[in-house]
N, C-alpha and C positions, 0 to 999 in steps of 0.2 A: 604317159597316162590316158586311157579312153573312159570317160564315164557316160554315157549316154540317160536322159530323164525321159519320161515318159508320162500319159495318162493315158486311162483303157480308153479313150474315143483315139486315139493317133498310134501311130508309130514310134519307136522313140530314135531319138538325131543323137549321134554320135560329137558329143563336145571334141575330139581329138582323132583325124582319119586316121590315126599312126596305124591303130592296131582296131581291128572290125571284128564281129563275132565268128566271119569266118577265117581269119588269121590268127588269133590268139589262142594262146593254151588256158589262157586263164579266163573263167566270164564267169560272173554271177551275176542272177536276177532275182530280184527282190523288189519288195515295196508291199504296199499293203492292198492291194486288187490281186488276190488269190488267187479269182479266173484268167487273170492276164499273166500271171506270172505262172501258172500250168502249162496255159497255151505256149507262150513265148521257150518256154525253159523245153518242153516236147519239139516244137519244132526245131528250136537249135540245135538238139541231140540227135533227130532222124536226119538234118542235113549232115551235119559232123559222121556221121554212119555211112550216111549213102557216099559222101566225099570216102571215109578210109578204109571201106570196105571191111571184108571179115566180118567174124562174131563175137570175138574172143573182150567184148567189150561188158564193163559190169555198172548197174544200176545200185544206188545204195542207199534204200528206204530211210532216211534220215527223221524220222517223227520221233523223238525219245525222250521219253517222261520224269526219267530218273538219272539219275548223277549214273551209275553205274551205266545203263544202259547208253547213252552219249560218250563216255569211254570208249565203249564195245562198238560205238558205230566210228569214232575217229579211229582208233585201232584199227575197223577195217578198211577203211577210205585212205588210212595209208600205207597197208599192205596189196590194194586195188594199182593203187598210183606205182608200186615198187615193183610188181609183180609184170612182167612183161608177157604179150598173147604167144601162146602155145605154137603158133606159126608164124610169128615175128608181124611186121608191120606195126604198125602204131596201135597204140592204147587209149582206150576215152575210159575217162570215169564221171559220173552223174551223180551226185550227192542231191537227193531228190526231197522235196519238202523239208529244209532241217528247220527245227523249231527251236534249237539250243544257241542258236545266233541271235535271238531276238531282242530287244530292249526292253525287257518285260522285267520288274524287279519282284512282279509275285511268282513269277517263274523259279521257281525254286532250284531246277537241274540248272538253269540256262546262267543264272545266276551265283551258283556257288566259286567257292573258290577253285575246288578243284578243276569242277568246267574250266574257268576261267583262266585259270595255269596252261593246262593242255590246249585252248585252241591258243593260246602265246607261244607258246613251244611249237605249237604243228605252224603255227604261221612264219615263226623263225627258218625250220628246216624245208619249206618249203620256198621260202625267200632263195637259197644256195640248191634249191632241185633244181637239176638239169631236165628242161622240158623239152630235149630233143623227144619228136614221134609220139610225147603225151598232150593230152588236153582233159580239161580240169572242167568238170560246169557245178554250181552247185544254186539251187533254188530256195527261198527263204524267206518268209513271212516277216516286213519288219525288224530285218536286224539293226543291231547297235552298231552306229557310224563310228564310235570310239573306240571300238576293238582293234586292235594289232591283224585281227584273219582277216576283218573288213578292208583294214586300209592294204592289206597286199592286193586286192583286185585293184582296187583305184591305183595302185600305183604299177605293179604288174599284168595288168590283164581288163576286161572290159568289166563294167557293171552297167545294167540297166537297172531302174528303180519305175517300177509302173505304181501309179498314182490312182487309188478308186477314186470315185465318185463319193459327193456328200449331200446335204440337202444344203450346205451352205454354199455349195455353188450352185448360183442362180441360173443356171444353163443346160442342167444338170436333167432337165425335162427334154431339151432339145438334143442332147446325146444319147439320149436312153433312145429317142424316139428313131430316130437314126439308126443305130445300134438291132432297135427292136426289126426294122427296114429289113435292114442285110442279113442278118439270120434269119428270114424268114424266107426272103427272095435265095439264101443260099439253102433253103432246104428246101424250093421248089414249090414256094409259093406264093402268090400275089398277093399283098394288102395295098390299100388306100390312105394317104396320110394321117386322114382322122382314125384313122382304127388301130394305126399302130402309136399312135398318139394314146389312144385311150388304154392300150397295153402300157404304155410307158406311164404313165398318171395313177396303174392301179399297184402296178411295180415297184417303182420308189426307184432311187440311184442306187441300185445294186443291178449290176451285170450277169453275176452267178445265179442268183433269182428269176433277171429275163429268161438264161440261157434256160433255165430248168422250164419258164412257163412259154417258151415258145418248143419247146420239147414237147409239153401236151398239147399245146393248140395244134403240132404237127400230126400227132396220132390222131387227132379231136374232130381234124378235117381231111381222115383218111381217104381219096377216091376223087377230092375237089383241088382243084388248084385257087380260090379267093378264101380269104378268110376276115369274115364280115366282125362286126361288132357286135352281134348277136353269141359268135363264137367267143368273143372274149368276155363276154359279161357270163358264161357257162362255164368257163373252165378258169378263170385267172382271178381270184382273190384280192381284194385290197391290202396292200400287205403296211408293217404299220411305219414304216418307213414313209410311208405317201400320205399321210390321214394330217398332216399340217399344211402339206399343201394343197389334201384336199379339202380344209375348212373354206379356205380363199376360192376355190374354185365350186364348190356349193354354193357360196354367197353370189360368184357371178352367176351361175346356171338359175342362181333364182330356185332352189333345193332348198327347200326347209326342214324336209323330215329329212331328209340323208346330211343338212349342215347339224342340227341338234345332234344326230347320234355321232356324229363323228366329234363332235364337242364334247360329250360325254368319256366317248376316249380317249380323247387327249384331257382332260379332267383327272380321269381314276389314272393315267400314266405321272400326269403332275403330283396327284397324290402318293403316290407310291413310292415316288422317287425314282421313278426307273428311269428316266433323262434327267438330271439336276440342271441341263441348261434351260430348261422350258420352264415356264411359268406361266401365270393368267395374263399378267400385264404383256409379256411376249406376243401371245394368241391377237391379244386385242392389237398389240402394233402390227400384225400381220393382217389383219383387218385394215387397219389405216390403210395401210401401202396398197392391196386388194383396190379399194374404195375412191382411192387418190386415184391409183392405172386406169380406173375405169372412167373417173370426167376425165383426163386427159385425153383418154382415146376416143371418149364421143366428142371432143371438142374438135381434136381433130379430124376425125372422119364428118363431122358438120362441115368445116372449114376447107374440105375438099384436098387437103394437106394428107392427107395417106387416102388410101382404099383399102374395103376389105382383100384380106386374101386367102384363097386356099389351101395356104400350107406356111411353115414358117419362115423355109429359106427362101422364097417367093416374098414376104411383108416384110423379114432381114434385108433385102435390098431398098423398098420405101425408105424405111429407117434411115439409109447411108447416103438415101437422096435430099432428105430434108437439111435447110440450113443450119450449120452450126451454131445461131444464133439465134434460134426458133427456142431453143428447151433452155429449162433451168441451169444454172452453171453447178449447180449444187446435183449432186452425185443420188443424193436420200430422193428428189423430185424427177430427176429425169428419164423418162423411160429408156433411153439408150444405154442408161447401168445395166437393165435390166429385160432385154429387148424378149427374151422369149414370156416370160411372163405377161409382159405389154402386149404382147402379140394374143395372147390368150383373150386378153382385157379386149383387145377390140371388137372379137370374137361374140363378146359376151354382156358390152356396154347395149345393146339394144334390147336386155333386158329391162332397162330403169331408165325413166324418164329422167331429164338434166335434175327437176326440181326434188327427183325420190334421192337420187346421189349428195346432192347439196344436203338435206337433210339429213341422210346417210351419217355423213361428218359431224354434222350437228349431234347428233344419236353417240358419234363414236366421242366423242370430246368429253359428253357429260357421263359416261360408260368410264372415260379415264379418271377424270376427278372420282368419281362416287369408289373403284378401285382402289385408289391412292390414296386418297384425305376420308374413307369411312370404315366402317366395319360391317359392312353389308354383305352379305354370300358373295363372294365371289360366279360363283357356277351360276346361282339366280340374275345376276346381274350380265351375265352374258348368253345367257340364253333369253333374258329378256329383250337383249340387242341384236339380236338374231332374226325375232322374229317381229321386230319392229324394221328390221331394215328389209328382210326378204317378204314379208309377209304382205300381198297383193292388198292394197285398198279396196273399202268395196266401191261397187263402180259406181258413178254420179247419176243422181236420178236426171232422167230426160227434161228439159227447161219446157216448164209450160209457157202454151201457147192461149195467150185468149181468141 
């Protein structure tokens, strides 16, 4: 068996070197990162075609919405595999963007008994199939790994699983920043790290959206090389997936107007139950984590144990050199458990004095008690909290001299 697993920020690595994408007759490119799946499948197909030569190869669009469409697609794929090229030579078949392998019980076509039976029967036929001179590529989104069709590729070919980024990945912003830089440079643009970082924070953990926004930036900056912060602000809107991250960022940046606006958007999504994992208490805990990171960053900078860095890679090198017993063992309090958010905190902690951050933790504790132990309006509690933390206190009057 040859199986490869990858994330969207790096190449897949084979777990069994016996078969490779270059040598296997069977390959499945799948996962939940649709952009990476499409790009990898296209690259594999093009490489196969160059190696095989000829033109009698077939791409079968496999996005099917009904049972009859699925069965017709399966029949067409079977015929394509069994039909030799008119001029001889190797035969290549690509079942592209397959939807009926999905692990989705809400998809009536994919979960129907007729489709399940047809795929099981086809898997049995492919096991006995002679692959001499024939290669079969399948690209699919979230395939059901329990099905015989999936297991066939695990046993006889190469499986690549491309895992997409999510907001649960604490390093997603660094990964998206790196990909934004790569895409812009590949398009003939130059970009500073902080500009690519701003782009990543606006887009969120979505590489397809990132690719779309980069295309817009490239078109917008036609005739010049450098992409600037003003370009990003003019072209790129903040995506929903980046909002929760943005709330903590606006607290760090001490931008009250944008923080309140983002809070309103988050509260609307919670009450509309768009994302059932979100809650008012969850928003509060995110702010607690942010303020805690600001406090630790300020103390480490004050002690000279770390220095401000212009980019995350340079800062990550500093973290690796810190004594391991210097930081808390509990991952909840250890900045090394979330190095990229901590890097951002080192840039933002200068916006607050130490006594302000201590007071912020007291305000957060009080807000937690009120959210959990009272019937007060959650939105009002969180709004007042942001105003109290971010709103700058009035300047102290000058000392009177006699």
